[in-house]
C-alpha positions, 0 to 999 in steps of 0.5 A, a space after each residue: 459473449 457474457 458481460 463478465 467476459 466482455 469486461 475482461 476482453 475490453 480490459 485485456 485489449 486495452 492493456 495489450 494496446 497500452 491504451 488503458 487509462 492509468 491513474 496519475 499520482 496525486 499532485 502533492 505526491 509528485 511534488 514531494 517525490 521530486 523534491 526528495 530526489 533533489 540533491 539540494 533539498 533541505 528539511 525546510 523546503 520539504 516542509 514547505 512542499 507538504 504545508 501546501 496540502 493541509 490534509 497531508 500536513 495533518 496526517 504527517 503531524 499525526 505520524 510524527 507524533 505517533 508511537 511509531 516514530 515519536 519521542 517524548 516531546 510532541 512536535 507542533 509544526 510541519 517543520 518539526 514533523 519533517 525533521 523528526 521523520 527525516 528526508 529519507 523516509 518522508 518520500 515514501 511515507 508522504 506519498 503513502 498518506 496522499 494515496 487516499 485521494 485516488 480512491 474516489 468515485 461518483 458512482 455509488 457501487 464503485 465508490 463502495 468498492 473503492 472505500 473498501 479497497 482503501 480500508 483493506 489496504 490500510 488494514 493490511 498496511 498496519 499489519 505489514 508495518 507493525 511486523 516490519 518494525 518487530 522484524 527489524 529489531 532483530 535484523 538490523 542489517 536487513 535491506 528492508 525498511 519501514 518507509 518502503 513497506 508503508 507505501 508498498 502495502 498501501 499501493 499493493 492493490 492499486 490495480 483495482 483503480 483502472 478496472 473500477 474506472 472502466 466499469 464506471 464509464 459503462 456503469 449500466 453494463 459493468 457496474 455489477 459486483 459479480 463482474 467486478 470481482 472476477 475482473 479484479 481477481 484476474 487482472 488487478 496484479 497485472 494492471 498494478 504492475 503497469 501503474 508502478 512502472 508508469 509512476 517510475 517506482 522501483 522494482 520492489 513496488 512493482 513486485 508487490 503490486 504484481 505478485 502479492 496474491 500470486 502464491 506461486 511466487 516465492 522468494 528465498 529471503 524475506 521480501 516486501 511481498 511476504 509482509 503484505 501477504 502476512 497482512 492479507 492473512 491477518 485481515 482475513 483476505 486469505 481464507 484457505 486454512 490449509 494454504 494459510 497454515 502452510 504460508 505461516 510455517 514458511 514465514 516462521 522458517 524464513 525468520 519473519 515470524 518467531 512462531 506460528 502464533 506470533 500474530 496473536 502475541 500481546 507485544 505484536 498487538 500493542 505495536 499494531 495498535 500504535 501503527 494503526 493510530 498513526 496511519 488510519 
């Protein structure tokens, strides 16, 4: 058996036996999500939860003061930031900002993979969020929303984490770019779906993690998967020009993109820069 197949066999067996070690949500994200689900929660208590993590507090301040959500007056405290963002949105946005804590490793090769995976997730997220903002201007009654795409896009490829963790445990054998690339391509979606379920995330997150790069999966109405895929097109992950053109046309037909060249439009590029300043 080749080393490549050995890694795949181990991963598939662990998935089937439900013994694959899945990542856990960062502690601060767990606390925020529990607090947000408490019917008695208020803005002050939520601010206290976020304030316990200085790094997250700084990122939430940046989001609150960014053109993505900001008004003219700059917020100076985490309480003001939470008030501006709002309790409904804070759950997913704060969770999204905490996700970077999972992408760490002591192995140089694995760390490089994780760094690239996180950076690519951020790049895809900025496109998905910017496009969602533009889309909702003309589709105000849509059930889609910015805070959900923010988190869904950042965790769309979360399935790479257990694969890289398994490779790190057997680094002498599996910490090889060739083997990792194949394993990620074949199994990341399936594993990502399992992680979303283990974290008790709702169906739209499960769907994005499992189906974002399975182009056989299509929806009649605009979905979060569509926005993540457009992010993948824009950032160059999707390299097949024929498939890319076909997808772009389908998004014009769905009403997500006003035109085939919309991603090159100055207005979109300006919004994209604003979102990037907020989350990167």
